Steps between C-alpha positions, in 0.01 A plus 500: 500500500792742550872527445729459800694822557849480646544871569323754717275453799449169670204303618199707600272215594573134444183484293611784276825384344722204446813492718788726403848400620752769597863495610539469876646850534233675292150541635218587265242761600195334643168622626355499849168353400240514776238229538252765613491878502731680742309632799505871577421449868780639721676232703662542842874440461610633837494170688645268237862385494630533146862407570437142385244336274396143439505420130370183339783408261441196281217411737713520818445782756836670552583785739705779346608851596273742317789659309627159388155424365480837323837441331381160379183653358685779322745248353209300362281788389717747305809463279830556674616729219219756538606845627573509872221748573248266333630211712471715814141585406428129455658427841270748674197369310588139587556583868179701514297225338642248748413722796154561353444123476630446853269766637203306360582175675581158357272397212328165460727407209803480735374511860841404642687785333467876464611497137593256227710477186195476273461827313131431436429669833833580669825531304768291334808427711861393441746386765780749437743320732468177303527668161790721608686189615438359155663800338215747442560866583216670686708781646285766329184349646655471844615862485153620394339314790757632748461856370123486561502280812178530698336739254138439403221700342201596712167669450312627804782344708427151364716295260367514146432213263807581291416277204724516195517363150740458212391768255181695440381677189547878482312518832469265796160363596305608807408243763135588445510409133682169561366380834193720553626680810596867488829534692642853517864400457434258211377733228575512128832678443702595191766231449751553217778267392296184454615441144845410634349164591548273199148352520324829577268418211403134485254281315318177582314311225229249589331268252125541466436150634724549804339836568147358488591215734674729750209745503243223533680373811569841658199708389211267416262793449708630209389400149804465275339281237546759225806622315794633706433856386165492681624384840611826660285810508498814716765528769560728797859617530686662785676834466822301455356291218429171678179313429276519809208311343418383150198347329598147399234302320230712663638451853681768703845372590777665703822581318703331774308177436576515126864564578524199729308269270719564196835568666520865398776724630254772599138612474604778261414309185343534158401215269522402136325199346488280196275207417686251718660696784507804722814694599534711813746788475617621842696793638695467825547207735328448833197636678632852447437630854759677716871505421596424141846346506583626152352836591730509803792411274414788266458752781832397656672538163358854481653587837216428745590349836307221664297738718378682189418173327297374794320832545401490134356148497343500848328838505469663841698234684764589760845347524527385862738291708399198705 
């Protein structure tokens, strides 16, 4: 159904793409995909010890110093050769997201751990000590984490849901348009520099038969018995260009559901058809909310520091220290 790309951003959800293998010393940008919408309810962080965290790694709960965990996340989530200010911004976002998750309590998916190495709902993680012993150089990551040690983003004195993604279109998406909840610090923001990602524009072609079968299983109310050109009708797009909802075979379907069903890189898509197939043309990679890693790279290359990058992508947030 799609060509395997060996450059650019990594796995967004396991359902979205085939595996991509990278050298041990080169992380690919990933996306902090949330299972449900971030909650905008302030959490009390005054009485929680954040010096250590319990992380489920390969299914085993493991206690780690918070900063060790953050370094492992940064190593897994952003390329080591990105500008240092972009890596620092990622370090603060990763630390903030971890503290945000901790402040919410342990979830049902891993009740014996605060966090896990599954980026579906927490973040990817690499054991820097093991990989450094094997010859990988993570000194830039370690320095970025040390330079920002203890720093998190807050809003109304509470840690924010500092979600991030690989690369947006010309603008990031708002949390409201993607998850249905209006969160003041997760608004649509201008985000240049995305075209530096090699698969900024992507295409997925699905045969007519495969499309009909997939839709019949996922959206039984949709009638896709006609020609491919008749399947999609009016759509509702966000200010950033992502499909919020679309009429598919007479049924209203969310853009996120279409993206997941057909392994699209984003909800910012258009379609072309012929008699036997339909092709989705996408822009960007990831849910598009919060920090764009390629946007951070561009801003850093233009001279912005990590504080400016974070202030841009998380509007109204405050850089605080635990």
